[in-house]
mmCIF file of the N, C-alpha and C atoms, coordinates in Angstrom:
data_MODEL
# 
_entry.id   MODEL 
# 
loop_
_atom_site.group_PDB 
_atom_site.id 
_atom_site.type_symbol 
_atom_site.label_atom_id 
_atom_site.label_alt_id 
_atom_site.label_comp_id 
_atom_site.label_asym_id 
_atom_site.label_entity_id 
_atom_site.label_seq_id 
_atom_site.pdbx_PDB_ins_code 
_atom_site.Cartn_x 
_atom_site.Cartn_y 
_atom_site.Cartn_z 
_atom_site.occupancy 
_atom_site.B_iso_or_equiv 
_atom_site.pdbx_formal_charge 
_atom_site.auth_seq_id 
_atom_site.auth_comp_id 
_atom_site.auth_asym_id 
_atom_site.auth_atom_id 
_atom_site.pdbx_PDB_model_num 
ATOM 1   N N  . UNK A 1 1  ? 0.564  13.768 22.757 1.00 0.00 ? 1  UNK A N  1 
ATOM 2   C CA . UNK A 1 1  ? 2.222  14.289 22.852 1.00 0.00 ? 1  UNK A CA 1 
ATOM 3   C C  . UNK A 1 1  ? 2.362  15.706 22.100 1.00 0.00 ? 1  UNK A C  1 
ATOM 4   N N  . UNK A 1 2  ? 3.503  16.131 22.718 1.00 0.00 ? 2  UNK A N  1 
ATOM 5   C CA . UNK A 1 2  ? 3.832  17.329 22.032 1.00 0.00 ? 2  UNK A CA 1 
ATOM 6   C C  . UNK A 1 2  ? 3.806  17.080 20.692 1.00 0.00 ? 2  UNK A C  1 
ATOM 7   N N  . UNK A 1 3  ? 3.425  18.102 19.447 1.00 0.00 ? 3  UNK A N  1 
ATOM 8   C CA . UNK A 1 3  ? 3.948  18.035 18.075 1.00 0.00 ? 3  UNK A CA 1 
ATOM 9   C C  . UNK A 1 3  ? 4.913  18.327 18.088 1.00 0.00 ? 3  UNK A C  1 
ATOM 10  N N  . UNK A 1 4  ? 5.998  18.740 18.355 1.00 0.00 ? 4  UNK A N  1 
ATOM 11  C CA . UNK A 1 4  ? 7.149  19.067 18.183 1.00 0.00 ? 4  UNK A CA 1 
ATOM 12  C C  . UNK A 1 4  ? 8.004  17.945 18.430 1.00 0.00 ? 4  UNK A C  1 
ATOM 13  N N  . UNK A 1 5  ? 7.865  17.145 19.429 1.00 0.00 ? 5  UNK A N  1 
ATOM 14  C CA . UNK A 1 5  ? 8.109  15.731 19.724 1.00 0.00 ? 5  UNK A CA 1 
ATOM 15  C C  . UNK A 1 5  ? 8.010  14.713 18.526 1.00 0.00 ? 5  UNK A C  1 
ATOM 16  N N  . UNK A 1 6  ? 7.013  14.670 17.712 1.00 0.00 ? 6  UNK A N  1 
ATOM 17  C CA . UNK A 1 6  ? 6.229  14.211 16.729 1.00 0.00 ? 6  UNK A CA 1 
ATOM 18  C C  . UNK A 1 6  ? 7.602  14.464 15.913 1.00 0.00 ? 6  UNK A C  1 
ATOM 19  N N  . UNK A 1 7  ? 7.502  15.774 15.176 1.00 0.00 ? 7  UNK A N  1 
ATOM 20  C CA . UNK A 1 7  ? 8.188  16.501 14.207 1.00 0.00 ? 7  UNK A CA 1 
ATOM 21  C C  . UNK A 1 7  ? 9.600  15.719 13.949 1.00 0.00 ? 7  UNK A C  1 
ATOM 22  N N  . UNK A 1 8  ? 10.290 15.744 15.391 1.00 0.00 ? 8  UNK A N  1 
ATOM 23  C CA . UNK A 1 8  ? 11.656 15.531 15.481 1.00 0.00 ? 8  UNK A CA 1 
ATOM 24  C C  . UNK A 1 8  ? 11.825 14.079 15.270 1.00 0.00 ? 8  UNK A C  1 
ATOM 25  N N  . UNK A 1 9  ? 10.856 13.206 15.852 1.00 0.00 ? 9  UNK A N  1 
ATOM 26  C CA . UNK A 1 9  ? 10.856 11.805 15.806 1.00 0.00 ? 9  UNK A CA 1 
ATOM 27  C C  . UNK A 1 9  ? 10.590 11.322 14.372 1.00 0.00 ? 9  UNK A C  1 
ATOM 28  N N  . UNK A 1 10 ? 9.366  12.175 13.716 1.00 0.00 ? 10 UNK A N  1 
ATOM 29  C CA . UNK A 1 10 ? 9.551  11.818 12.239 1.00 0.00 ? 10 UNK A CA 1 
ATOM 30  C C  . UNK A 1 10 ? 10.512 12.003 11.159 1.00 0.00 ? 10 UNK A C  1 
ATOM 31  N N  . UNK A 1 11 ? 11.288 13.221 11.488 1.00 0.00 ? 11 UNK A N  1 
ATOM 32  C CA . UNK A 1 11 ? 12.227 13.356 10.717 1.00 0.00 ? 11 UNK A CA 1 
ATOM 33  C C  . UNK A 1 11 ? 13.496 12.599 11.005 1.00 0.00 ? 11 UNK A C  1 
ATOM 34  N N  . UNK A 1 12 ? 13.599 11.815 12.082 1.00 0.00 ? 12 UNK A N  1 
ATOM 35  C CA . UNK A 1 12 ? 15.050 11.068 12.571 1.00 0.00 ? 12 UNK A CA 1 
ATOM 36  C C  . UNK A 1 12 ? 14.442 9.817  11.509 1.00 0.00 ? 12 UNK A C  1 
ATOM 37  N N  . UNK A 1 13 ? 13.124 9.673  11.488 1.00 0.00 ? 13 UNK A N  1 
ATOM 38  C CA . UNK A 1 13 ? 12.840 8.012  10.668 1.00 0.00 ? 13 UNK A CA 1 
ATOM 39  C C  . UNK A 1 13 ? 13.105 8.389  9.195  1.00 0.00 ? 13 UNK A C  1 
ATOM 40  N N  . UNK A 1 14 ? 12.543 9.743  9.075  1.00 0.00 ? 14 UNK A N  1 
ATOM 41  C CA . UNK A 1 14 ? 12.949 10.217 7.455  1.00 0.00 ? 14 UNK A CA 1 
ATOM 42  C C  . UNK A 1 14 ? 14.349 10.151 7.155  1.00 0.00 ? 14 UNK A C  1 
ATOM 43  N N  . UNK A 1 15 ? 15.683 10.510 7.652  1.00 0.00 ? 15 UNK A N  1 
ATOM 44  C CA . UNK A 1 15 ? 16.784 10.285 7.540  1.00 0.00 ? 15 UNK A CA 1 
ATOM 45  C C  . UNK A 1 15 ? 17.111 8.853  7.920  1.00 0.00 ? 15 UNK A C  1 
ATOM 46  N N  . UNK A 1 16 ? 16.850 8.046  8.480  1.00 0.00 ? 16 UNK A N  1 
ATOM 47  C CA . UNK A 1 16 ? 17.230 6.778  8.425  1.00 0.00 ? 16 UNK A CA 1 
ATOM 48  C C  . UNK A 1 16 ? 16.783 5.978  6.999  1.00 0.00 ? 16 UNK A C  1 
ATOM 49  N N  . UNK A 1 17 ? 15.544 6.332  6.257  1.00 0.00 ? 17 UNK A N  1 
ATOM 50  C CA . UNK A 1 17 ? 14.727 5.613  5.295  1.00 0.00 ? 17 UNK A CA 1 
ATOM 51  C C  . UNK A 1 17 ? 15.836 6.299  3.944  1.00 0.00 ? 17 UNK A C  1 
ATOM 52  N N  . UNK A 1 18 ? 15.961 7.584  4.333  1.00 0.00 ? 18 UNK A N  1 
ATOM 53  C CA . UNK A 1 18 ? 16.862 8.157  3.230  1.00 0.00 ? 18 UNK A CA 1 
ATOM 54  C C  . UNK A 1 18 ? 17.802 7.379  2.744  1.00 0.00 ? 18 UNK A C  1 
ATOM 55  N N  . UNK A 1 19 ? 18.852 7.175  4.099  1.00 0.00 ? 19 UNK A N  1 
ATOM 56  C CA . UNK A 1 19 ? 19.995 6.230  3.782  1.00 0.00 ? 19 UNK A CA 1 
ATOM 57  C C  . UNK A 1 19 ? 19.798 5.149  3.560  1.00 0.00 ? 19 UNK A C  1 
ATOM 58  N N  . UNK A 1 20 ? 18.599 4.399  3.308  1.00 0.00 ? 20 UNK A N  1 
ATOM 59  C CA . UNK A 1 20 ? 18.561 3.259  2.835  1.00 0.00 ? 20 UNK A CA 1 
ATOM 60  C C  . UNK A 1 20 ? 18.452 1.958  3.634  1.00 0.00 ? 20 UNK A C  1 
ATOM 61  N N  . UNK A 1 21 ? 17.814 2.541  4.559  1.00 0.00 ? 21 UNK A N  1 
ATOM 62  C CA . UNK A 1 21 ? 17.775 1.129  5.959  1.00 0.00 ? 21 UNK A CA 1 
ATOM 63  C C  . UNK A 1 21 ? 16.157 1.337  5.907  1.00 0.00 ? 21 UNK A C  1 
ATOM 64  N N  . UNK A 1 22 ? 15.822 0.266  5.679  1.00 0.00 ? 22 UNK A N  1 
ATOM 65  C CA . UNK A 1 22 ? 14.265 -0.204 6.080  1.00 0.00 ? 22 UNK A CA 1 
ATOM 66  C C  . UNK A 1 22 ? 14.036 -0.550 7.445  1.00 0.00 ? 22 UNK A C  1 
ATOM 67  N N  . UNK A 1 23 ? 14.823 -1.190 7.855  1.00 0.00 ? 23 UNK A N  1 
ATOM 68  C CA . UNK A 1 23 ? 14.596 -1.240 9.279  1.00 0.00 ? 23 UNK A CA 1 
ATOM 69  C C  . UNK A 1 23 ? 15.239 -0.689 10.125 1.00 0.00 ? 23 UNK A C  1 
ATOM 70  N N  . UNK A 1 24 ? 14.867 0.242  11.275 1.00 0.00 ? 24 UNK A N  1 
ATOM 71  C CA . UNK A 1 24 ? 15.396 0.741  12.253 1.00 0.00 ? 24 UNK A CA 1 
ATOM 72  C C  . UNK A 1 24 ? 16.153 -0.018 13.276 1.00 0.00 ? 24 UNK A C  1 
ATOM 73  N N  . UNK A 1 25 ? 15.914 -1.744 13.243 1.00 0.00 ? 25 UNK A N  1 
ATOM 74  C CA . UNK A 1 25 ? 16.808 -2.048 14.078 1.00 0.00 ? 25 UNK A CA 1 
ATOM 75  C C  . UNK A 1 25 ? 18.325 -2.305 13.535 1.00 0.00 ? 25 UNK A C  1 
ATOM 76  N N  . UNK A 1 26 ? 18.148 -2.590 11.941 1.00 0.00 ? 26 UNK A N  1 
ATOM 77  C CA . UNK A 1 26 ? 19.781 -2.730 11.440 1.00 0.00 ? 26 UNK A CA 1 
ATOM 78  C C  . UNK A 1 26 ? 20.705 -1.631 11.520 1.00 0.00 ? 26 UNK A C  1 
ATOM 79  N N  . UNK A 1 27 ? 19.790 -0.546 11.447 1.00 0.00 ? 27 UNK A N  1 
ATOM 80  C CA . UNK A 1 27 ? 20.426 0.911  11.500 1.00 0.00 ? 27 UNK A CA 1 
ATOM 81  C C  . UNK A 1 27 ? 20.968 1.330  12.917 1.00 0.00 ? 27 UNK A C  1 
ATOM 82  N N  . UNK A 1 28 ? 20.027 0.776  14.152 1.00 0.00 ? 28 UNK A N  1 
ATOM 83  C CA . UNK A 1 28 ? 20.797 1.043  15.335 1.00 0.00 ? 28 UNK A CA 1 
ATOM 84  C C  . UNK A 1 28 ? 21.785 0.193  15.777 1.00 0.00 ? 28 UNK A C  1 
ATOM 85  N N  . UNK A 1 29 ? 21.740 -1.405 14.896 1.00 0.00 ? 29 UNK A N  1 
ATOM 86  C CA . UNK A 1 29 ? 22.538 -2.514 15.378 1.00 0.00 ? 29 UNK A CA 1 
ATOM 87  C C  . UNK A 1 29 ? 23.812 -1.611 14.664 1.00 0.00 ? 29 UNK A C  1 
ATOM 88  N N  . UNK A 1 30 ? 23.884 -1.200 13.288 1.00 0.00 ? 30 UNK A N  1 
ATOM 89  C CA . UNK A 1 30 ? 25.058 -0.695 12.545 1.00 0.00 ? 30 UNK A CA 1 
ATOM 90  C C  . UNK A 1 30 ? 25.896 0.355  13.207 1.00 0.00 ? 30 UNK A C  1 
ATOM 91  N N  . UNK A 1 31 ? 24.995 1.525  13.834 1.00 0.00 ? 31 UNK A N  1 
ATOM 92  C CA . UNK A 1 31 ? 25.615 2.429  14.571 1.00 0.00 ? 31 UNK A CA 1 
ATOM 93  C C  . UNK A 1 31 ? 25.682 2.321  16.059 1.00 0.00 ? 31 UNK A C  1 
ATOM 94  N N  . UNK A 1 32 ? 25.414 1.144  16.598 1.00 0.00 ? 32 UNK A N  1 
ATOM 95  C CA . UNK A 1 32 ? 25.784 0.878  17.999 1.00 0.00 ? 32 UNK A CA 1 
ATOM 96  C C  . UNK A 1 32 ? 24.993 1.653  18.857 1.00 0.00 ? 32 UNK A C  1 
ATOM 97  N N  . UNK A 1 33 ? 23.551 1.707  18.488 1.00 0.00 ? 33 UNK A N  1 
ATOM 98  C CA . UNK A 1 33 ? 22.535 2.227  19.012 1.00 0.00 ? 33 UNK A CA 1 
ATOM 99  C C  . UNK A 1 33 ? 21.879 1.441  19.608 1.00 0.00 ? 33 UNK A C  1 
ATOM 100 N N  . UNK A 1 34 ? 21.430 1.319  21.239 1.00 0.00 ? 34 UNK A N  1 
ATOM 101 C CA . UNK A 1 34 ? 20.609 0.582  21.760 1.00 0.00 ? 34 UNK A CA 1 
ATOM 102 C C  . UNK A 1 34 ? 19.289 0.297  20.671 1.00 0.00 ? 34 UNK A C  1 
ATOM 103 N N  . UNK A 1 35 ? 18.989 -0.939 19.788 1.00 0.00 ? 35 UNK A N  1 
ATOM 104 C CA . UNK A 1 35 ? 17.824 -0.885 19.389 1.00 0.00 ? 35 UNK A CA 1 
ATOM 105 C C  . UNK A 1 35 ? 16.559 -0.620 19.728 1.00 0.00 ? 35 UNK A C  1 
ATOM 106 N N  . UNK A 1 36 ? 16.323 -0.779 20.908 1.00 0.00 ? 36 UNK A N  1 
ATOM 107 C CA . UNK A 1 36 ? 15.037 -0.385 21.510 1.00 0.00 ? 36 UNK A CA 1 
ATOM 108 C C  . UNK A 1 36 ? 14.650 1.161  21.759 1.00 0.00 ? 36 UNK A C  1 
ATOM 109 N N  . UNK A 1 37 ? 15.971 1.465  22.286 1.00 0.00 ? 37 UNK A N  1 
ATOM 110 C CA . UNK A 1 37 ? 16.026 3.115  22.422 1.00 0.00 ? 37 UNK A CA 1 
ATOM 111 C C  . UNK A 1 37 ? 15.665 3.969  21.231 1.00 0.00 ? 37 UNK A C  1 
ATOM 112 N N  . UNK A 1 38 ? 16.701 3.435  19.988 1.00 0.00 ? 38 UNK A N  1 
ATOM 113 C CA . UNK A 1 38 ? 16.442 4.120  18.954 1.00 0.00 ? 38 UNK A CA 1 
ATOM 114 C C  . UNK A 1 38 ? 15.123 3.776  18.281 1.00 0.00 ? 38 UNK A C  1 
ATOM 115 N N  . UNK A 1 39 ? 14.309 2.720  18.399 1.00 0.00 ? 39 UNK A N  1 
ATOM 116 C CA . UNK A 1 39 ? 12.695 2.715  18.019 1.00 0.00 ? 39 UNK A CA 1 
ATOM 117 C C  . UNK A 1 39 ? 12.142 3.843  19.093 1.00 0.00 ? 39 UNK A C  1 
ATOM 118 N N  . UNK A 1 40 ? 12.283 3.945  20.096 1.00 0.00 ? 40 UNK A N  1 
ATOM 119 C CA . UNK A 1 40 ? 11.447 4.598  21.060 1.00 0.00 ? 40 UNK A CA 1 
ATOM 120 C C  . UNK A 1 40 ? 11.541 6.064  20.376 1.00 0.00 ? 40 UNK A C  1 
ATOM 121 N N  . UNK A 1 41 ? 13.007 6.399  19.900 1.00 0.00 ? 41 UNK A N  1 
ATOM 122 C CA . UNK A 1 41 ? 13.328 7.895  19.532 1.00 0.00 ? 41 UNK A CA 1 
ATOM 123 C C  . UNK A 1 41 ? 12.285 8.151  18.488 1.00 0.00 ? 41 UNK A C  1 
ATOM 124 N N  . UNK A 1 42 ? 12.046 6.960  17.492 1.00 0.00 ? 42 UNK A N  1 
ATOM 125 C CA . UNK A 1 42 ? 11.585 7.279  16.374 1.00 0.00 ? 42 UNK A CA 1 
ATOM 126 C C  . UNK A 1 42 ? 9.882  7.214  16.421 1.00 0.00 ? 42 UNK A C  1 
ATOM 127 N N  . UNK A 1 43 ? 9.533  7.134  17.701 1.00 0.00 ? 43 UNK A N  1 
ATOM 128 C CA . UNK A 1 43 ? 7.936  6.802  18.119 1.00 0.00 ? 43 UNK A CA 1 
ATOM 129 C C  . UNK A 1 43 ? 7.833  7.985  18.875 1.00 0.00 ? 43 UNK A C  1 
ATOM 130 N N  . UNK A 1 44 ? 8.969  8.493  19.254 1.00 0.00 ? 44 UNK A N  1 
ATOM 131 C CA . UNK A 1 44 ? 8.789  9.857  20.076 1.00 0.00 ? 44 UNK A CA 1 
ATOM 132 C C  . UNK A 1 44 ? 8.521  9.813  21.351 1.00 0.00 ? 44 UNK A C  1 
ATOM 133 N N  . UNK A 1 45 ? 8.951  8.528  21.873 1.00 0.00 ? 45 UNK A N  1 
ATOM 134 C CA . UNK A 1 45 ? 8.606  8.219  23.271 1.00 0.00 ? 45 UNK A CA 1 
ATOM 135 C C  . UNK A 1 45 ? 9.789  8.548  24.235 1.00 0.00 ? 45 UNK A C  1 
ATOM 136 N N  . UNK A 1 46 ? 10.984 8.707  23.844 1.00 0.00 ? 46 UNK A N  1 
ATOM 137 C CA . UNK A 1 46 ? 12.224 8.299  24.405 1.00 0.00 ? 46 UNK A CA 1 
ATOM 138 C C  . UNK A 1 46 ? 13.144 9.261  23.816 1.00 0.00 ? 46 UNK A C  1 
ATOM 139 N N  . UNK A 1 47 ? 13.793 10.544 24.506 1.00 0.00 ? 47 UNK A N  1 
ATOM 140 C CA . UNK A 1 47 ? 14.369 11.569 23.826 1.00 0.00 ? 47 UNK A CA 1 
ATOM 141 C C  . UNK A 1 47 ? 15.465 11.791 24.917 1.00 0.00 ? 47 UNK A C  1 
ATOM 142 N N  . UNK A 1 48 ? 16.674 11.231 24.782 1.00 0.00 ? 48 UNK A N  1 
ATOM 143 C CA . UNK A 1 48 ? 17.912 11.493 25.447 1.00 0.00 ? 48 UNK A CA 1 
ATOM 144 C C  . UNK A 1 48 ? 19.018 12.760 24.985 1.00 0.00 ? 48 UNK A C  1 
ATOM 145 N N  . UNK A 1 49 ? 19.307 13.735 25.274 1.00 0.00 ? 49 UNK A N  1 
ATOM 146 C CA . UNK A 1 49 ? 20.230 14.081 24.267 1.00 0.00 ? 49 UNK A CA 1 
ATOM 147 C C  . UNK A 1 49 ? 21.413 13.329 23.628 1.00 0.00 ? 49 UNK A C  1 
ATOM 148 N N  . UNK A 1 50 ? 22.205 12.107 24.345 1.00 0.00 ? 50 UNK A N  1 
ATOM 149 C CA . UNK A 1 50 ? 22.911 11.547 24.257 1.00 0.00 ? 50 UNK A CA 1 
ATOM 150 C C  . UNK A 1 50 ? 22.775 11.023 22.845 1.00 0.00 ? 50 UNK A C  1 
ATOM 151 N N  . UNK A 1 51 ? 21.452 10.268 22.963 1.00 0.00 ? 51 UNK A N  1 
ATOM 152 C CA . UNK A 1 51 ? 21.086 9.554  21.706 1.00 0.00 ? 51 UNK A CA 1 
ATOM 153 C C  . UNK A 1 51 ? 20.984 10.051 20.583 1.00 0.00 ? 51 UNK A C  1 
ATOM 154 N N  . UNK A 1 52 ? 20.365 11.468 20.788 1.00 0.00 ? 52 UNK A N  1 
ATOM 155 C CA . UNK A 1 52 ? 20.049 11.891 19.732 1.00 0.00 ? 52 UNK A CA 1 
ATOM 156 C C  . UNK A 1 52 ? 21.290 12.485 19.122 1.00 0.00 ? 52 UNK A C  1 
ATOM 157 N N  . UNK A 1 53 ? 22.350 13.184 19.787 1.00 0.00 ? 53 UNK A N  1 
ATOM 158 C CA . UNK A 1 53 ? 23.660 13.295 19.316 1.00 0.00 ? 53 UNK A CA 1 
ATOM 159 C C  . UNK A 1 53 ? 24.547 12.336 18.388 1.00 0.00 ? 53 UNK A C  1 
ATOM 160 N N  . UNK A 1 54 ? 23.985 11.026 19.209 1.00 0.00 ? 54 UNK A N  1 
ATOM 161 C CA . UNK A 1 54 ? 24.669 9.546  18.323 1.00 0.00 ? 54 UNK A CA 1 
ATOM 162 C C  . UNK A 1 54 ? 24.102 9.509  17.140 1.00 0.00 ? 54 UNK A C  1 
ATOM 163 N N  . UNK A 1 55 ? 22.594 9.747  17.069 1.00 0.00 ? 55 UNK A N  1 
ATOM 164 C CA . UNK A 1 55 ? 22.133 9.601  15.505 1.00 0.00 ? 55 UNK A CA 1 
ATOM 165 C C  . UNK A 1 55 ? 22.269 10.939 14.918 1.00 0.00 ? 55 UNK A C  1 
ATOM 166 N N  . UNK A 1 56 ? 22.879 12.289 15.066 1.00 0.00 ? 56 UNK A N  1 
ATOM 167 C CA . UNK A 1 56 ? 23.168 13.057 14.527 1.00 0.00 ? 56 UNK A CA 1 
ATOM 168 C C  . UNK A 1 56 ? 24.800 12.788 13.630 1.00 0.00 ? 56 UNK A C  1 
ATOM 169 N N  . UNK A 1 57 ? 25.260 11.790 14.762 1.00 0.00 ? 57 UNK A N  1 
ATOM 170 C CA . UNK A 1 57 ? 26.770 11.523 14.077 1.00 0.00 ? 57 UNK A CA 1 
ATOM 171 C C  . UNK A 1 57 ? 26.494 10.437 13.237 1.00 0.00 ? 57 UNK A C  1 
ATOM 172 N N  . UNK A 1 58 ? 25.894 9.653  13.565 1.00 0.00 ? 58 UNK A N  1 
ATOM 173 C CA . UNK A 1 58 ? 25.550 8.343  12.633 1.00 0.00 ? 58 UNK A CA 1 
ATOM 174 C C  . UNK A 1 58 ? 24.922 9.249  10.920 1.00 0.00 ? 58 UNK A C  1 
ATOM 175 N N  . UNK A 1 59 ? 24.245 10.167 10.846 1.00 0.00 ? 59 UNK A N  1 
ATOM 176 C CA . UNK A 1 59 ? 23.718 10.674 9.798  1.00 0.00 ? 59 UNK A CA 1 
ATOM 177 C C  . UNK A 1 59 ? 24.907 11.792 9.054  1.00 0.00 ? 59 UNK A C  1 
ATOM 178 N N  . UNK A 1 60 ? 25.961 12.148 9.802  1.00 0.00 ? 60 UNK A N  1 
ATOM 179 C CA . UNK A 1 60 ? 26.674 13.094 9.681  1.00 0.00 ? 60 UNK A CA 1 
ATOM 180 C C  . UNK A 1 60 ? 26.022 14.277 9.448  1.00 0.00 ? 60 UNK A C  1 
ATOM 181 N N  . UNK A 1 61 ? 25.595 14.794 10.084 1.00 0.00 ? 61 UNK A N  1 
ATOM 182 C CA . UNK A 1 61 ? 24.899 16.150 10.208 1.00 0.00 ? 61 UNK A CA 1 
ATOM 183 C C  . UNK A 1 61 ? 24.828 16.832 11.652 1.00 0.00 ? 61 UNK A C  1 
ATOM 184 N N  . UNK A 1 62 ? 24.706 18.287 11.450 1.00 0.00 ? 62 UNK A N  1 
ATOM 185 C CA . UNK A 1 62 ? 24.965 18.505 12.590 1.00 0.00 ? 62 UNK A CA 1 
ATOM 186 C C  . UNK A 1 62 ? 23.123 19.341 12.999 1.00 0.00 ? 62 UNK A C  1 
ATOM 187 N N  . UNK A 1 63 ? 23.464 19.835 14.366 1.00 0.00 ? 63 UNK A N  1 
ATOM 188 C CA . UNK A 1 63 ? 22.103 20.004 15.145 1.00 0.00 ? 63 UNK A CA 1 
ATOM 189 C C  . UNK A 1 63 ? 21.449 20.832 14.545 1.00 0.00 ? 63 UNK A C  1 
ATOM 190 N N  . UNK A 1 64 ? 22.427 21.869 13.636 1.00 0.00 ? 64 UNK A N  1 
ATOM 191 C CA . UNK A 1 64 ? 21.900 22.910 12.928 1.00 0.00 ? 64 UNK A CA 1 
ATOM 192 C C  . UNK A 1 64 ? 20.867 22.103 11.482 1.00 0.00 ? 64 UNK A C  1 
ATOM 193 N N  . UNK A 1 65 ? 22.002 21.710 10.962 1.00 0.00 ? 65 UNK A N  1 
ATOM 194 C CA . UNK A 1 65 ? 21.480 21.054 9.658  1.00 0.00 ? 65 UNK A CA 1 
ATOM 195 C C  . UNK A 1 65 ? 20.118 20.175 9.690  1.00 0.00 ? 65 UNK A C  1 
ATOM 196 N N  . UNK A 1 66 ? 19.799 19.373 11.012 1.00 0.00 ? 66 UNK A N  1 
ATOM 197 C CA . UNK A 1 66 ? 18.929 18.844 11.634 1.00 0.00 ? 66 UNK A CA 1 
ATOM 198 C C  . UNK A 1 66 ? 17.578 19.508 11.604 1.00 0.00 ? 66 UNK A C  1 
ATOM 199 N N  . UNK A 1 67 ? 17.742 20.631 12.189 1.00 0.00 ? 67 UNK A N  1 
ATOM 200 C CA . UNK A 1 67 ? 16.505 21.637 12.387 1.00 0.00 ? 67 UNK A CA 1 
ATOM 201 C C  . UNK A 1 67 ? 16.258 22.267 10.957 1.00 0.00 ? 67 UNK A C  1 
ATOM 202 N N  . UNK A 1 68 ? 17.494 22.396 10.130 1.00 0.00 ? 68 UNK A N  1 
ATOM 203 C CA . UNK A 1 68 ? 16.941 23.226 8.916  1.00 0.00 ? 68 UNK A CA 1 
ATOM 204 C C  . UNK A 1 68 ? 16.280 22.588 8.077  1.00 0.00 ? 68 UNK A C  1 
ATOM 205 N N  . UNK A 1 69 ? 16.595 21.071 8.094  1.00 0.00 ? 69 UNK A N  1 
ATOM 206 C CA . UNK A 1 69 ? 16.015 20.409 7.254  1.00 0.00 ? 69 UNK A CA 1 
ATOM 207 C C  . UNK A 1 69 ? 14.341 20.096 7.324  1.00 0.00 ? 69 UNK A C  1 
ATOM 208 N N  . UNK A 1 70 ? 13.972 20.405 8.766  1.00 0.00 ? 70 UNK A N  1 
ATOM 209 C CA . UNK A 1 70 ? 12.624 19.807 9.110  1.00 0.00 ? 70 UNK A CA 1 
ATOM 210 C C  . UNK A 1 70 ? 11.944 21.214 8.223  1.00 0.00 ? 70 UNK A C  1 
# 
């Protein structure tokens, strides 16, 4: 797997944990993101732009902020 994808996946997970969500399922449910789809994003196996943008919206950050924090 491409290391860049893993970096993005790990950063998504880190943001969730920093927000106080221990469970990816609860985060996904609370932000109306399909649970399995979100889990796949954290694992780096399913990246859709639409879901990625929904995750950024849930964290209230821009694309630029997301990548600057990495």
